[in-house]
Structures are given as C-alpha cells and as structure tokens.
C-alpha positions, -999 to +999 in steps of 0.1 A: +000+000+000+013+034-009+007+065+012+012+100+000+022+131+021+008+164+008+029+191-009+033+224+008+051+257+000+074+270+027+089+305+029+124+315+041+132+351+050+162+372+041+185+364+070+211+390+060+247+380+066+237+352+090+220+319+085+189+308+103+179+273+092+145+257+094+152+220+100+136+188+086+145+152+093+162+135+064+137+109+050+155+092+022+190+091+007+180+118-017+168+152-006+147+166-034+134+202-034+123+231-055+132+267-047+124+301-060+149+327-050+170+354-067+203+342-051+219+329-019+201+296-013+216+276+016+210+242+030+228+225+060+234+189+068+236+181+105+236+152+129+210+172+149+184+199+144+209+225+156+227+250+133+255+254+159+268+219+153+305+221+146+305+190+124+277+201+100+280+209+063+265+238+044+255+237+007+253+270-010+236+275-044+238+307-063+259+325-038+289+348-039+271+373-060+247+347-074+271+330-098+288+304-077+279+274-056+298+255-029+301+231+000+313+243+033+324+222+063+324+233+099+311+268+090+344+281+078+361+257+054+350+257+017+358+222+005+341+227-029+333+258-050+322+259-086+308+285-111+271+281-116+258+312-135+220+317-137+213+286-115+185+303-096+155+324-104+131+346-084+104+341-111+102+303-113+110+273-092+143+255-099+146+218-089+176+202-072+186+170-054+211+162-027+223+126-022+241+113+008+255+078+004+285+060+019+299+092+033+296+111+000+274+141-006+264+150-041+244+180-053+227+181-087+199+195-108+167+176-112+167+158-146+205+156-146+221+123-136+255+138-127+261+161-098+277+195-102+292+194-067+304+165-045+325+159-015+336+128+005+338+127+043+327+093+058+336+104+094+309+131+094+284+124+066+276+089+078+259+105+108+239+132+091+201+129+100+188+164+096+188+192+070+179+228+071+171+254+045+176+292+045+181+323+023+201+354+030+222+383+017+192+402+004+172+373-009+141+355+004+128+323-010+099+299-015+105+261-011+086+230-021+095+195-010+079+169-032+053+144-019+068+112-006+055+079-018+063+050+005+051+016+014+041+008+050+069-013+064+048-041+079+016-049+099+005-072+126-019-100+116-040-119+142-033-156+143-036-188+164-028-225+163+001-222+139-017-200+112+006-178+092-003-149+069+014-143+036+050-129+038+056-134+075+088-117+088+115-143+096+135-140+128+161-165+117+169-201+124+157-213+159+162-246+177+132-262+159+137-246+125+129-211+112+111-188+137+090-157+130+085-123+147+054-125+169+036-106+196+009-115+221-013-097+246-003-105+282-009-087+315-021-055+299+008-053+274+016-064+239+048-084+244+072-093+215+083-129+210+088-155+184+063-178+167+075-214+164+056-231+135+059-267+146+046-259+181+017-237+169+023-209+194+042-177+202+067-177+230+070-144+248+094-134+277+077-123+308+086-125+345+117-146+339+098-172+320+090-181+284+052-181+281+035-200+253+006-181+238-019-199+215-034-166+203-010-141+190+000-117+162+024-124+133+044-096+118+036-096+080+054-077+052+028-078+024+045-050+005+078-068+007+095-036+020+132-041+028+135-050+065+169-060+078+185-069+111+210-043+123+233-046+154+228-026+185+245-027+219+252-007+251+223+017+245+230+022+207+199+018+186+201+017+148+182+043+129+148+031+118+145+005+146+109-007+146+086-006+176+065-037+179+044-033+210+044-021+246+051-035+280+026-039+308+038-006+321+032+012+288+068+014+278+076+009+240+091-024+230+114-028+200+119-059+179+152-075+186+169-108+183+200-125+198+219-157+194+216-182+222+240-211+219+242-205+182+205-203+176+183-172+172+158-160+197+134-131+189+122-108+217+120-073+231+143-044+238+133-018+264+148+017+266+146+046+290+147+083+280+124+109+267+142+116+234+130+098+202+147+064+204+145+060+167+174+085+163+209+072+162+227+071+195+263+081+199+289+072+226+283+106+242+247+099+248+234+103+284+234+072+306+196+072+305+199+059+269+215+027+281+196-005+276+176-011+308+167-047+299+163-070+270+143-102+271+142-129+245+119-159+247+134-193+240+115-224+232+119-252+258+143-271+235+167-242+232+178-237+268+162-261+293+177-245+323+172-208+313+138-197+299+149-161+294+181-150+278+192-114+286+219-095+269+232-060+263+240-067+227+215-077+201+203-070+165+173-049+158+148-051+130+150-019+109+132-007+078+155+005+050+134+036+048+142+060+077+133+070+112+102+088+103+088+059+083+096+037+113+075+062+133+047+055+108+052+018+116+044+025+152+011+040+142+003+010+122+009-013+152-013+007+175-040+013+149-042-025+142-047-034+179-071-021+205-048-015+235-068-015+267 
C-alpha cells in the first residue's frame, strides 16, 4: 500500500549575513526540493536539528554574487566551490537534489544524472540525519519538498494455532527450525516474542519465563518492504528501529533478536529516556539511553535451564526507509490493535 504526504510551500526570510535554518528530518538518501529565489540559497546537513553543530555541512547554491555554488564544512572551510551562473530564479521554481550515500554528498539539478558538486567525508556524513534550509544576503525564498511515496513497512496479523499470513517476517533459524516475529497480549501489554511453526504458538518473555501463547499476532510484510537486522548494543539503537508493542507498564518495546547457543531468539528491547529512540545514539549519549533490559523468549528445547536470555548486545529489525517511516510503523501497530 502506498501513502502520499501532501505538498506544501514553505517560505524563508532574508537572514542577511547570518544563516537561520529551518530543519527537517532526512527521510531518504535523496533530498529533493524546488526553490524560487534570486540568489543565496543555503542548506545545511547536520547530525542534529541544531545549526550550531561544529560537524555540520552547508551547501550554497547561487551565492557569492549569485554566480557560484559551494560546499562548506564546519562553518568556515569551503571544500568545494564551482561556477554556476543563472542557476537560480526569483520568477520560477528550480529543482535540485542532494544525495548522501556511503559518506559522500552530491548536489545536482533535477533531470540531470551527474552532480555539479560533491565531497567525501565518511567520518561526518555517515551521521547526518537532519537538513535545514535558508536564504540570505538580500534574498528571500519559497520552497517545495515533493510528496513522498512510500510503502508501509509491515503490519500485525492476528493468528492462532500455527496459522501464518502471507509474507511473515522471519526472525532467523531457531532450535526447531525457522522462527518468525510475533507478539501476544499479556498482563495488559503487547509483548514481543517468536512464533515457532511446529509448536503452533508464540513464546513471549515475561517475569523470567518463556510463556507460550496460542493466540498471537504475526508480523507480516505484504508490501515486501526491505526489512533488515542491524546490530545494537550498550544503548545504541540503529536508525529506523521498529517498535513492535508495549510493556505492561506502557513502555515501548522494540523488535530485537539475539543468538543463544548459536540459535536465534526473537524478543523485546526496552529503553529509557524521553528523546525519540529511533534516532541514532552516539557514545556521548546520556546514561539514560543505556539498555535497561532485554528479554528474549526461547523455546523449551533451546535452553532447558534458562527460559529467558538477557543481553546488552543484540540485533534490531529496521526498515530500509528512515526513522520517520519507522514512526509510521508505530502508528500501524497501534491502529491495528485495541490496546486496553
């Protein structure tokens, strides 16, 4: 299923000799936009929605009198500068794209395959998650950011007795064969676990035990959106980590998996903190970001003496879209289930 976000026109004031950026979260590897301005269009790339970041980049289009464009690092180092006469117009919208892949930023015109500016910096550009837009030096501007078409990452399908919907999301190879991502209602919460086909139930971790649930939900991916398992440990959560349910205390649970004695167990990751946990976490993050607990249900044949495996290192299910699309996934989960 495809959803479409509406187009809107945004205005940027003449900021004079300073830059005041309006920030937006980066949603895809390509930032596409249209702008109408006489000259001095600027965009910044940052790991946060803060224009004071020392490790941010700025992209200037039609600056230095209107005839040049460039890329600036750390607010004072011009790492790229090219002549671009008549690149902007205050009478019509001009379209551009910015791509950030593998530590490389490229800037080009819509309809042109090759960029007219590029720069490589894997140490900084791999961590860029926000961009801002601005105009200055006597110019104001109008901006349009094209509608985004995207597929919903996945959805929960009610099941029982070993039933599986089409395109169930695999958790990997378990002790009794392949297991699938599941969730069940228990003690007022929706607890993540794993569905074992041969046993016709979903095992969830709760209170130090692996509880078998005959009625459960199976995570389905009918749109075959790219979902991958990305590593996370010591409080670090990969960008786009998917929320799958909530605990009995109302805390969000994230889909995770670990290896127990060489076999996969799917379960829950719980995090503390008020900041959006879908954002990348760095080594300098506050202690409150640290993993408070992780629980992974194992089937009885996996670890007879230990029903629950806990760890501070696991892999998280992520959508190859971005953090905001993962946020959309959260709404899908909650809209599919009546949480009492």
